[in-house]
C-alpha positions in Angstrom: 99.3 90.7 50.3 102.9 91.5 50.7 105.0 91.1 53.7 106.8 93.5 55.8 109.7 93.3 58.4 110.8 95.3 61.1 114.6 95.5 61.1 116.7 96.5 63.7 120.2 97.5 63.0 123.2 98.2 65.5 123.1 102.1 65.0 122.7 104.5 67.7 119.2 106.2 68.4 117.6 104.4 65.6 114.2 102.9 66.1 112.6 99.8 63.9 113.2 100.4 60.2 110.4 98.8 57.7 111.3 96.7 54.7 109.9 94.9 52.1 110.1 91.0 52.0 110.8 90.3 48.0 108.2 87.5 46.8 109.8 83.5 47.1 112.1 85.2 49.9 111.5 83.2 53.4 112.2 85.3 56.9 111.1 84.9 60.7 111.4 87.0 63.8 115.0 86.9 65.0 116.9 86.1 61.5 119.4 88.5 60.6 118.7 90.1 57.5 121.2 92.0 55.1 119.2 95.3 54.2 119.9 98.6 52.3 120.9 101.7 55.0 121.6 105.0 53.4 124.1 104.6 50.8 125.2 101.4 52.0 124.4 97.8 53.1 124.1 96.6 56.8 123.5 93.5 58.7 120.3 93.6 61.3 117.7 91.3 63.5 114.2 91.1 62.2 112.2 92.0 64.9 108.9 91.7 63.6 107.3 90.3 60.8 104.1 91.9 59.0 101.3 90.7 56.6 101.2 94.1 55.2 102.3 97.6 56.4 102.9 97.8 59.9 101.0 99.8 61.7 103.7 102.7 62.5 104.2 102.8 59.1 100.9 103.5 58.2 100.6 105.7 61.0 103.6 107.7 59.1 102.0 107.9 56.4 105.1 106.4 54.7 104.6 105.6 50.4 104.8 101.4 50.1 106.5 102.5 47.3 109.4 103.8 48.7 109.5 100.8 50.5 113.2 99.3 50.2 113.3 95.4 49.9 115.5 93.4 52.2 118.7 92.3 50.5 119.2 89.1 52.1 118.1 86.4 54.6 121.2 85.3 56.6 120.0 82.3 58.7 117.2 79.5 57.9 116.1 79.2 61.3 115.8 82.1 63.7 119.1 83.2 65.7 117.7 85.0 68.5 114.9 83.8 70.4 111.5 85.1 71.0 112.2 85.9 74.7 115.4 87.6 74.1 113.8 89.9 71.4 111.1 90.7 73.3 113.3 91.7 75.9 115.4 94.0 74.1 113.0 95.7 72.5 111.4 96.1 76.3 114.8 98.0 77.0 114.9 100.0 73.9 111.3 101.6 74.9 111.7 102.3 78.8 115.5 103.1 78.5 115.0 105.3 75.6 117.8 104.1 73.0 118.0 102.9 69.9 116.2 98.9 69.1 119.1 98.2 67.4 121.4 99.5 70.6 119.5 97.2 72.5 119.7 94.0 70.0 123.4 94.3 69.9 123.4 94.6 74.0 121.6 91.2 74.1 124.0 89.6 71.4 127.6 88.8 70.6 129.8 91.0 68.8 130.1 88.3 65.7 125.8 88.5 65.9 126.3 91.0 63.1 129.7 90.3 61.6 129.1 87.1 59.7 132.2 88.0 57.6 134.1 86.5 60.6 134.3 82.9 60.9 131.2 82.6 63.4 131.8 79.0 63.7 135.2 79.5 65.4 137.5 76.6 63.7 141.0 76.4 63.9 143.3 74.8 61.3 145.7 71.6 61.8 148.2 69.9 59.7 147.4 66.4 59.0 149.5 63.4 56.8 147.0 62.7 54.1 148.7 59.6 52.8 152.2 57.1 53.3 154.1 59.3 50.6 154.9 62.0 53.8 156.6 58.5 55.1 158.8 57.5 52.2 162.2 58.6 52.8 162.8 59.0 49.4 160.7 62.5 49.4 163.1 63.6 52.6 165.8 64.7 51.1 163.9 66.5 48.4 162.4 68.6 50.8 164.1 71.7 52.6 164.8 71.7 56.3 161.5 73.5 57.7 159.7 71.3 55.5 161.7 68.2 56.8 160.9 69.2 60.8 157.5 69.1 60.2 157.3 65.9 58.3 158.7 64.6 61.2 156.6 66.1 64.1 153.7 64.9 61.9 154.9 61.1 62.2 155.2 61.8 66.0 151.7 63.1 66.0 149.4 61.3 63.0 146.4 63.2 64.3 148.2 66.5 63.2 149.4 69.7 64.6 147.5 72.4 65.3 148.8 75.5 62.6 148.9 78.4 65.6 151.5 76.1 67.4 154.1 75.9 64.1 155.2 79.4 64.3 157.1 79.0 67.6 159.3 76.0 65.7 160.1 79.1 62.6 157.9 76.9 60.6 155.6 79.8 58.6 152.6 79.5 56.6 154.7 79.1 53.3 156.2 75.8 54.1 153.5 74.4 55.0 151.9 75.8 51.7 154.4 74.1 49.6 153.6 70.9 51.5 150.2 71.0 51.2 150.9 71.9 47.0 152.8 68.5 46.9 149.9 66.3 48.4 152.1 65.6 51.4 150.0 67.1 53.9 146.2 68.8 54.5 144.6 71.6 56.3 141.9 70.5 58.3 139.2 72.8 60.1 138.4 71.8 63.4 135.6 73.5 65.4 136.4 74.1 69.1 135.0 75.2 72.2 137.5 77.5 74.2 136.6 76.7 77.5 136.7 80.1 79.7 136.6 78.5 83.2 140.3 77.5 82.7 140.8 81.0 84.0 138.9 80.2 87.0 140.2 81.5 90.4 141.5 77.8 92.3 138.6 76.5 94.5 139.0 74.6 97.7 137.5 70.7 95.9 137.4 69.6 99.6 135.8 72.9 100.7 133.5 72.5 97.6 132.7 68.5 97.7 131.5 69.5 101.6 128.9 71.7 100.5 126.6 68.8 99.8 126.9 67.7 103.3 126.6 71.5 105.1 123.8 71.4 107.6 121.8 74.7 106.9 120.7 77.1 109.3 117.1 77.5 110.7 117.2 80.8 108.8 118.7 79.4 105.7 116.2 76.1 105.6 113.0 78.6 106.1 114.1 80.8 102.9 115.2 78.0 100.9 111.9 75.9 101.6 109.8 79.7 101.0 111.7 80.3 97.5 111.9 76.3 96.3 107.6 76.9 97.3 107.6 80.2 94.9 109.8 78.5 92.7 107.2 76.1 92.0 104.2 78.0 91.3 105.7 78.1 88.3 104.7 81.9 88.0 106.5 85.2 88.3 107.3 86.4 91.6 110.0 88.7 93.4 111.9 88.1 96.5 114.7 90.5 98.2 116.5 88.3 100.3 118.2 90.4 102.7 121.2 88.8 104.6 124.0 89.6 106.7 127.7 89.5 105.3 128.6 85.7 105.8 125.0 84.6 106.3 125.3 81.7 103.4 123.2 83.2 101.0 125.0 81.7 97.8 124.1 77.9 100.0 120.6 79.1 99.6 120.8 80.3 95.5 122.6 76.7 95.0 120.1 74.3 96.4 117.1 76.5 95.4 119.1 76.4 91.5 119.1 72.7 92.2 115.2 72.2 93.1 114.3 74.0 89.8 116.7 72.5 87.4 115.2 69.6 88.9 111.5 71.0 87.8 113.1 71.0 84.0 113.3 74.6 84.3 116.7 76.8 83.6 118.6 79.3 86.3 120.5 82.3 85.1 123.0 84.0 88.1 123.7 87.9 87.8 127.1 88.9 89.7 127.5 92.6 89.6 131.6 92.2 88.6 133.6 90.3 86.1 136.1 89.4 89.3 133.6 87.4 91.1 132.2 84.9 87.9 134.6 82.7 87.8 134.7 81.8 91.7 130.9 81.8 91.8 130.6 79.5 88.5 133.0 77.2 89.7 130.9 76.8 92.7 128.0 76.4 90.6 129.5 73.9 88.3 130.7 71.7 91.1 127.1 71.1 91.6 126.1 71.0 87.8 128.7 69.9 86.0 129.8 70.8 82.3 125.8 72.6 82.3 127.0 75.6 83.6 128.2 78.4 81.0 129.7 82.0 81.6 128.6 84.8 80.0 130.9 88.5 80.3 132.5 91.5 78.5 135.6 90.0 79.3 135.4 86.9 77.7 137.0 87.0 74.0 134.5 87.3 71.1 135.4 83.6 70.8 134.4 82.5 74.1 131.4 84.6 74.3 130.6 83.2 71.1 130.7 79.6 71.8 129.3 79.9 75.1 125.9 82.1 74.0 125.4 79.3 71.2 125.8 76.7 74.0 123.0 78.3 75.4 121.1 78.6 72.5 121.2 75.1 71.8 120.2 73.9 75.1 123.4 72.5 76.2 123.1 74.6 79.4 121.0 74.2 82.6 122.9 77.7 84.8 124.3 80.6 83.4 126.1 82.9 85.5 127.2 86.6 84.3 127.3 90.3 85.0 124.5 92.4 83.3 124.7 91.6 79.8 124.1 87.6 81.1 120.4 88.8 81.5 119.7 88.7 77.7 121.1 84.6 78.0 118.7 83.0 75.2 117.7 80.4 78.0 114.7 79.0 77.3 112.5 77.1 79.9 113.5 80.3 82.3 112.3 79.2 85.8 114.7 81.3 88.2 116.8 84.6 88.2 119.0 85.5 91.2 120.7 89.1 91.4 123.4 88.8 93.7 124.4 91.9 95.4 121.5 93.6 93.3 122.3 96.9 95.1 125.8 97.0 93.5 126.1 100.1 90.9 127.9 97.7 89.0 124.5 96.7 87.5 123.9 99.8 85.7 125.4 100.5 82.0 127.1 103.5 81.1 126.7 103.7 77.7 123.4 103.3 75.6 121.1 101.5 76.4 121.5 102.6 80.2 119.7 99.5 81.3 119.8 98.4 84.9 120.5 94.8 84.8 118.6 94.5 88.0 115.6 96.0 87.0 115.6 93.8 83.2 116.0 91.1 85.5 112.6 91.5 87.2 111.3 92.5 83.8 112.6 88.9 82.1 111.5 86.9 85.1 108.0 88.5 84.5 107.5 87.9 80.9 109.0 84.0 81.5 106.6 83.2 84.9 109.6 83.0 86.8 111.0 83.9 90.1 113.5 86.3 90.7 115.8 86.6 94.0 117.2 89.5 94.3 120.0 89.5 97.4 122.0 92.0 99.2 123.2 92.2 102.8 122.8 95.9 102.0 119.5 96.5 99.7 119.1 99.3 97.4 116.5 101.4 98.5 114.6 100.8 95.6 114.5 97.4 96.3 113.5 97.8 100.0 110.8 100.5 99.0 109.4 97.4 96.6 109.4 95.0 100.1 107.9 97.6 101.9 104.9 98.4 99.5 104.0 94.8 99.0 105.6 94.1 95.3 108.8 92.1 96.8 108.0 89.3 99.5 111.1 90.2 101.7 113.5 87.4 103.2 115.5 88.4 105.9 119.0 86.3 107.2 119.8 88.2 110.3 123.0 85.6 111.6 126.1 84.2 110.0 126.3 80.6 109.8 127.7 78.2 112.4 126.3 81.8 114.3 129.8 83.2 113.7 129.9 86.9 115.3 130.0 90.4 112.4 133.3 91.6 112.5 134.0 94.2 115.1 134.3 97.7 113.7 136.4 100.3 115.0 136.3 104.6 114.1 139.3 105.7 113.8 139.3 109.3 114.2 141.8 110.7 111.7 141.4 114.2 112.8 142.8 113.4 116.3 145.6 111.2 114.1 146.8 114.1 112.0 147.0 116.3 115.7 149.3 114.0 117.2 151.5 113.2 113.9 151.1 115.6 111.2 148.6 115.5 108.0 151.2 113.2 106.4 149.4 109.6 108.3 148.2 106.8 105.7 147.8 104.4 108.3 147.0 105.2 112.0 148.3 103.5 115.3 145.4 101.1 115.6 145.6 99.8 112.3 148.8 99.6 112.7 149.0 97.2 115.7 146.1 95.0 114.3 148.5 94.4 111.2 150.9 93.6 113.4 149.3 91.2 115.3 147.6 89.3 112.3 150.9 89.2 110.8 152.2 87.4 113.7 149.7 85.3 113.8 149.8 83.8 110.1 146.4 85.6 109.3 145.2 87.8 106.5 143.9 91.7 106.4 142.4 93.4 103.2 143.0 97.3 103.2 140.8 99.2 101.0 140.9 102.4 99.7 138.2 103.3 97.1 140.9 105.4 94.5 143.6 104.4 92.7 147.0 106.2 91.4 149.3 107.2 94.2 148.0 110.8 94.1 144.5 112.3 93.0 146.5 115.7 92.6 149.7 117.9 92.1 150.0 121.3 92.7 153.2 123.4 92.9 154.2 125.3 96.4 155.8 127.8 95.3 153.2 129.4 93.1 149.9 127.1 93.7 149.7 126.2 90.4 147.5 122.5 89.9 148.1 120.1 87.4 144.4 119.4 85.6 143.1 117.5 82.8 142.8 119.9 79.9 139.7 117.8 78.2 137.8 117.2 81.8 137.1 119.5 84.7 139.3 117.3 86.9 142.7 117.2 88.4 145.1 114.4 86.9 146.0 111.9 89.4 149.9 111.0 89.8 150.4 107.3 89.1 154.5 106.9 90.6 155.2 103.3 88.8 155.1 105.0 85.5 155.6 108.7 86.4 152.5 109.8 84.8 149.7 111.9 85.4 146.9 110.5 84.3 143.0 111.5 83.7 140.8 108.7 85.0 137.8 109.7 82.7 139.5 110.3 79.3 142.2 108.4 79.9 144.7 111.7 78.7 148.1 111.1 80.3 151.9 112.9 80.3 155.0 112.2 82.0 154.9 113.9 85.1 156.6 117.5 85.2 160.2 117.8 87.6 158.9 121.0 87.8 156.6 123.8 87.7 155.8 124.5 83.9 154.3 127.9 84.8 157.2 129.3 87.9 159.5 126.6 87.2 159.7 125.6 91.0 160.7 122.5 92.0 158.8 122.0 95.0 156.0 119.6 93.7 153.5 118.7 96.2 151.5 115.3 95.8 148.6 115.6 97.4 146.2 113.2 99.1 146.6 109.4 98.8 145.8 106.4 96.3 146.0 103.1 96.5 149.7 102.9 94.9 150.6 104.9 98.2 149.0 102.6 100.4 150.6 99.8 99.1 154.5 101.3 99.7 153.5 102.6 102.7 152.3 99.0 104.0 155.7 97.9 102.5 157.4 100.3 104.1 156.0 99.6 107.1 155.8 95.5 106.9 158.9 94.4 104.6 158.4 90.8 104.8 154.7 90.7 104.2 153.4 89.0 101.2 151.7 92.3 99.0 149.3 92.0 96.3 146.8 95.2 95.3 143.8 94.9 93.1 142.5 97.6 91.4 141.9 99.0 87.7 145.8 99.9 87.1 147.1 96.2 88.1 144.5 94.1 86.7 144.4 95.3 83.1 145.4 92.6 81.6 143.1 89.3 81.0 143.6 86.9 83.9 145.6 88.9 86.2 142.8 89.5 88.9 141.6 85.9 88.8 145.6 85.1 89.1 145.4 87.5 92.6 142.5 86.4 94.0 143.6 82.9 93.4 146.7 83.5 95.2 145.3 85.4 98.2 142.3 82.3 98.2 145.7 79.8 98.7 147.2 82.4 101.7 150.2 83.2 99.5 149.6 86.8 99.8 149.2 88.0 103.1 147.8 91.6 102.8 145.6 92.6 99.9 145.2 95.9 99.0 142.6 97.6 97.2 139.9 99.7 95.7 135.8 98.4 96.1 136.5 95.3 93.5 138.0 93.6 97.1 134.3 94.7 98.7 132.1 92.2 96.4 131.1 88.8 97.6 134.6 87.3 98.4 134.6 84.4 100.8 138.2 84.3 102.0 138.4 82.3 105.3 141.8 83.7 106.1 141.0 87.2 106.4 140.3 88.3 110.1 141.3 92.2 109.3 140.2 94.9 107.5 141.2 98.6 106.8 139.6 101.2 105.6 141.8 104.4 104.7 139.5 107.4 104.2 136.3 105.9 104.4 134.4 109.4 103.9 136.6 109.6 100.2 132.8 109.1 98.6 130.9 111.7 100.9 131.9 114.9 98.8 130.3 114.1 95.9 127.8 115.7 94.5 125.5 113.2 94.1 122.5 111.9 96.3 123.2 108.4 96.3 127.1 109.4 98.2 125.7 108.4 101.6 124.0 105.1 100.1 126.8 104.3 98.3 129.8 105.2 101.2 127.3 102.5 104.0 127.3 100.3 101.3 130.7 99.7 100.8 131.8 99.9 104.3 129.3 97.4 105.4 130.0 95.0 102.2 133.9 95.4 103.0 133.9 94.8 106.6 132.1 91.9 106.3 134.7 90.2 104.3 136.4 89.9 107.9 135.8 87.1 110.2 134.2 84.3 107.7 136.4 81.5 109.5 136.6 80.3 112.5 138.2 83.2 113.9 136.5 86.2 114.6 137.4 89.9 112.1 138.1 93.3 113.5 137.6 95.9 110.6 139.1 100.0 111.7 137.4 102.6 109.4 139.5 105.9 109.2 137.4 108.6 108.9 137.4 112.6 109.4 133.4 112.7 109.6 132.7 109.6 112.4 129.2 111.3 113.0 128.6 110.9 109.2 125.2 108.9 109.2 126.7 106.8 106.6 130.0 105.9 108.9 128.2 105.6 112.0 125.2 103.0 111.1 127.8 101.4 108.8 130.3 100.4 111.6 127.1 99.6 113.7 126.2 97.2 110.7 122.6 98.9 111.1 121.1 98.5 107.6 117.6 99.3 109.6 118.9 102.6 111.1 121.2 104.0 108.0 117.6 102.9 105.6 115.3 105.0 108.0 117.3 108.1 107.8 118.2 108.0 104.4 114.2 107.6 103.1 113.6 110.4 105.0 116.2 112.5 103.5 114.9 110.9 99.9 111.1 111.7 100.8 112.3 115.2 101.8 114.3 116.2 98.3 112.2 114.1 95.8 114.6 111.6 95.0 114.3 107.8 94.0 112.5 105.8 94.9 110.2 108.4 95.7 110.0 110.1 92.3 111.4 108.7 89.2 114.3 110.5 87.9 115.4 110.7 84.1 118.9 112.7 83.7 118.8 114.5 80.5 122.9 115.8 79.8 123.9 117.9 76.9 127.1 118.3 75.3 128.8 121.3 73.4 132.1 123.1 72.7 131.1 125.8 74.8 129.0 126.0 78.3 126.6 128.6 77.0 125.9 126.4 73.9 125.1 123.1 76.0 123.0 125.3 78.4 120.7 126.6 75.2 120.3 123.0 73.9 119.0 122.0 77.9 117.2 124.6 77.7 115.2 123.8 74.1 114.9 120.1 75.9 113.3 121.2 78.8 110.7 123.7 77.1 109.8 120.4 74.8 109.8 118.1 77.8 107.6 120.8 79.8 105.2 121.7 76.6 104.1 118.2 76.2 103.9 117.1 80.0 103.2 120.0 82.2 102.6 119.9 85.9 102.8 115.9 85.6 106.3 116.3 85.6 109.0 118.4 87.7 112.1 120.3 86.3 115.4 120.7 87.8 117.5 122.8 86.0 119.3 123.5 83.1 122.3 123.7 85.0 126.1 123.5 84.4 126.9 119.4 85.0 129.0 118.5 88.7 131.7 117.4 85.9 131.1 120.7 83.7 133.7 119.5 81.0 134.0 115.9 80.1 136.7 114.6 77.0 137.2 117.8 75.6 132.8 119.0 75.4 131.3 121.1 78.0 128.0 119.4 79.7 124.6 120.8 81.1 122.0 118.8 83.0 118.0 119.1 83.5 116.3 116.0 85.6 112.8 115.2 84.7 111.3 113.8 88.1 107.7 112.7 88.3 105.5 110.3 90.3 104.1 109.1 86.9 107.2 107.0 85.4 105.2 106.5 82.2 104.1 110.5 81.8 108.0 111.4 82.4 109.5 109.2 79.4 106.5 110.1 77.1 107.5 113.4 77.7 111.5 113.1 77.2 110.5 110.8 74.0 108.8 113.4 72.7 111.4 115.8 73.4 114.3 113.8 71.8 111.4 113.4 68.8 111.4 116.7 68.3 115.5 117.5 68.5 116.7 114.7 66.8 119.1 116.4 64.2 121.1 117.3 68.0 120.9 113.4 69.7 124.7 113.0 68.8 124.7 116.2 71.7 122.4 114.6 74.4 122.5 111.6 76.4 119.0 110.5 78.2 119.5 108.1 81.6 116.2 106.5 82.4 116.9 106.1 86.6 120.3 107.2 86.7 122.3 105.6 88.9 125.3 108.6 89.4 124.0 112.2 88.6 127.3 113.5 87.9 
């Protein structure tokens, strides 16, 4: 009987492709293969091997004689482990994406690029014989050649070719010496060390952790989690601990217990900026058997880390959302730190949520998954309330340190007294002055980058909007440019209005760049740094800034939400929030939840050391529920209020939701596509779903295309997905114009 394989190729929207295995060719599930695809040949991964035609091929009535043969098998042994194939297949099915897109997300970029140097060897020049040492040869050599020979005499083990350019020794110089038999080129395997850019850790504090006495709450949580881990079966636990309650120390000790059982551990964090510090904490405990995985690694670093994990050289992996696919075997524990964070949701296909995929992976591995947060997502809270997750709570900070004292600053009164240009309130200004005088540190947060979010002409009212997106251009003063934060369109800021030529241009609103300028004006002697997407574009920059802040080389750190997540700086005694309500005006049902979480989390950065902390929250809406509950750090009160709203409005977590967004050159075209999709969904699902829309998206134009939306809501999650799958299958010729987001984190 002929053998067939189902292959995933990295092409958007594409399902499994069937190929015949030629007689005499051996192939296994997880191996890479070269296949004919349309008019070219591509690499793919075997996700299933069949003795005879696959069932889906039989159902489709495909003529077996038309099935093409595999061209080649690249791996004698499967490169992609079975658990990763199963997880990628689940992701493709649940999130309605192509299987190749899911597999490509799960592996290093080089997985589908074997023509590149997959072993990542570097070149080294070495002296092969005594001939090169003979002085008789030296006069016959050119000056650069003699320079290289002299250097090799001093370094008999050889010199890396990449370092020769600094001395003006080019490849032609080396080639000439190779031709004369005086030197050789060797290829040497090397593993790049991504820990080299980790945040500097206070070694004394890290070493002392081994002797830390856990609080009663920490001990009870650790004992319960250890008991669940030792059961060696799937379980899920929500650990809700106030900021500074010592959740990371519980995770570290739990990981040690799991590794002692001969099983392995995966630690997920939401932001790349958090990864090095967390990885360093675990590396102190587990030594060289810790790997890190995140998108900021170079291709070579990610390749090296992935293969170390695949070989079984690693016990603990620390990474961001894509690390959920790490090729770990004998997985016993997954920790999803800051599980509420939106960074776990991928915004390109496959649009998976790393937190939810982690739960599925733990289920398949018979492992314990721990979801930790001071401000759990309402989805996780509902799972805990319904009994699907166990719920553990840490209500006190370590050593019974008090939570930060939070003060609301009503900016309406500030504007009335001091004018609309006020950025730093009198209360926050006074608090910063006191902290600087005492040699303490402060964090100032505004979740909006740039200098000013909009620019308009005071003479004619002309505003400066992005030509491709339905948003204003943000002014960046340092670059003196207007930039769109969606499509990255940019142009120089004009000296005058292009419409009326008036020279009075108004910069309206405040961004982190303007906050930095204002604080520098108010405190010229303070050492200031800024952390946002504009200042940490280059590799290692955020690590460097956070490292300097940890070493107290910076007094005030200004930044966006990147500063609110998980950082543990014991010198910080003050947090100031500029425009706490900046996210409340968004047309998104999660706006209140995100605001509450952000404010609670950033306030939790203060007072984590010996000195109590304070937070000042500046807002125009001091009565808003998200603000009020965040100030009192009352999660239960906020959750009860928000759950009632979600239930009444039929939003998650009480219904499942799928967002279908369509794109076209005009809004009528986009709406027509959305209506067609809605008709297919309704025809298939009937009363099992409720449709909202079609309607123009809140962000009507993005990257030059108009956008419409339809939302599919249902208490039957599977029925909603089946209906949408039928719709997109019926509209395969329009798939480039359709985006499907299952369990969307934002509806903009």
